[in-house]
C-alpha positions as CSV (number, residue, x, y, z in Angstrom):
1,M,150.7,102.5,22.6
2,T,150.2,99.1,21.0
3,F,147.7,96.3,21.4
4,K,147.5,92.6,20.5
5,S,146.4,91.6,17.1
6,T,142.9,90.1,16.6
7,R,144.5,86.7,16.2
8,E,146.3,87.0,19.5
9,I,143.1,88.2,21.3
10,L,141.1,85.4,19.9
11,K,143.7,82.9,21.1
12,S,143.6,84.4,24.6
13,I,139.9,84.0,24.9
14,K,139.6,80.7,23.0
15,G,138.1,78.0,25.1
16,R,136.5,80.4,27.6
17,T,132.8,80.2,28.1
18,K,130.5,83.3,27.9
19,E,130.3,83.1,31.7
20,D,134.1,83.1,32.0
21,L,134.2,86.4,30.1
22,W,132.3,88.0,32.9
23,E,134.8,87.1,35.6
24,R,137.3,89.5,37.1
25,I,140.7,89.1,35.5
26,T,143.5,88.2,38.0
27,D,147.2,87.6,37.9
28,I,147.9,90.5,35.6
29,P,150.1,93.6,36.1
30,E,148.5,96.4,38.2
31,F,146.7,98.9,36.0
32,D,148.9,101.7,34.9
33,P,147.2,104.4,32.7
34,K,150.4,105.0,30.8
35,K,150.8,101.4,29.9
36,H,147.2,100.1,29.8
37,S,145.0,103.0,28.6
38,D,144.6,104.8,25.3
39,G,142.8,107.7,27.0
40,C,139.4,108.0,25.4
41,S,139.0,105.3,22.7
42,G,137.3,105.7,19.4
43,G,139.9,108.2,18.3
44,M,138.5,110.9,20.7
45,S,141.9,111.5,22.4
46,V,143.8,111.4,19.1
47,F,141.3,113.8,17.4
48,Y,141.7,116.2,20.3
49,A,145.5,116.1,20.2
50,N,145.5,116.7,16.4
51,F,142.9,119.5,16.6
52,R,145.0,121.2,19.3
53,K,148.1,121.0,17.2
54,K,146.3,122.3,14.1
55,Y,144.7,125.3,16.0
56,P,147.2,126.4,18.6
57,K,145.6,129.8,18.8
58,L,142.5,128.3,20.5
59,R,144.7,127.6,23.6
60,L,143.1,124.3,24.4
61,K,144.2,122.3,27.4
62,D,147.1,119.9,26.8
63,E,144.8,116.9,27.3
64,L,141.2,116.1,26.5
65,P,139.4,117.7,29.5
66,W,137.6,114.4,30.4
67,R,140.5,112.1,29.7
68,K,140.7,111.2,33.4
69,C,137.1,109.9,33.2
70,C,138.2,107.6,30.4
71,E,141.3,106.3,32.3
72,I,139.0,105.5,35.3
73,H,136.7,103.7,33.0
74,D,139.7,101.9,31.4
75,R,140.7,100.7,34.8
76,A,137.4,99.0,35.3
77,Y,137.5,97.5,31.8
78,Y,141.1,96.3,32.4
79,Y,140.0,94.1,35.3
80,G,136.5,93.2,34.0
81,G,134.0,91.6,36.3
82,T,130.2,91.0,36.3
83,R,127.6,92.5,34.0
84,D,126.4,94.8,36.8
85,E,130.0,96.0,37.3
86,K,130.3,96.8,33.6
87,K,126.9,98.6,33.6
88,A,128.1,100.7,36.7
89,A,131.4,101.5,35.0
90,D,129.7,102.7,31.8
91,H,127.2,104.8,33.8
92,A,130.0,106.3,35.9
93,L,131.8,107.3,32.7
94,K,128.7,109.2,31.6
95,Q,128.4,111.0,35.0
96,C,132.1,111.9,35.1
97,V,132.0,113.4,31.6
98,A,128.9,115.4,32.5
99,Q,130.4,116.6,35.8
100,T,133.7,117.5,34.1
101,L,131.7,119.7,31.7
102,D,129.8,121.3,34.6
103,Q,126.6,119.3,33.9
104,D,125.7,121.5,30.9
105,I,123.8,120.0,28.0
106,T,127.0,119.4,26.1
107,G,128.4,117.2,28.9
108,L,125.1,115.3,29.4
109,L,124.8,114.6,25.6
110,L,128.5,113.7,25.2
111,G,128.4,111.5,28.4
112,S,125.2,109.8,27.2
113,A,126.7,109.1,23.7
114,M,129.8,107.7,25.3
115,E,127.8,105.5,27.6
116,I,125.8,104.1,24.7
117,A,129.0,103.5,22.7
118,V,130.8,101.6,25.5
119,T,127.7,99.7,26.5
120,I,127.6,98.1,23.1
121,G,131.2,98.3,21.8
122,G,132.8,97.2,25.0
123,L,131.2,93.8,25.4
124,P,133.6,91.0,26.4
125,Y,132.6,88.9,23.4
126,F,134.3,91.2,20.9
127,N,137.9,90.6,20.0
128,T,138.9,94.2,20.6
129,S,141.7,95.7,22.7
130,Y,139.2,97.8,24.6
131,R,136.6,95.1,25.5
132,W,135.5,94.4,29.0
133,G,138.3,92.4,30.7
134,Y,141.0,93.4,28.3
135,G,143.6,93.0,31.0
136,E,143.7,89.4,29.9
137,D,145.9,90.6,27.1
138,F,148.5,91.7,29.5
139,R,148.8,88.4,31.4
140,N,152.5,87.4,31.9
141,T,153.8,90.8,30.6
142,E,154.3,94.4,31.6
143,A,154.8,95.3,28.0
144,L,152.0,96.4,25.8
145,P,150.7,93.7,23.4
146,A,151.7,94.2,19.7
147,Q,149.3,96.0,17.4
148,A,149.5,99.8,16.9
149,N,146.4,101.7,17.7
150,D,145.5,105.2,16.4
151,E,147.7,107.0,18.9
152,G,150.9,105.4,17.8
């Protein structure tokens, strides 16, 4: 999966006000997890895949068990929206991870850590490929923008 370069992202948000960055993105391709999601960002999906390959005897699941939670979260981030919608999406990620891990302490801690990370790291002001409203990068294209991420 590839993403736009920092320069391309900055160009796409240039001239937009802070308020504009909190609007729902429209006129973009419909969200497709295979095209528009990297699973769990921050290298989490990549680490799991590599760990699984390195230790096949552990018989881990093919995918990160809470990857679906991240794809649901990516869908919300793809379209963007209000501050309250972002807050709700970040909290829903936490809840989904905790529920996937049967609400045990590991799930609650991991979900809380992920919520904190995306609350801060996913602000629309950052020129990242995983920011709130990143669907803007897919305007006028079905293809992924050009910049390799850590799954490539």
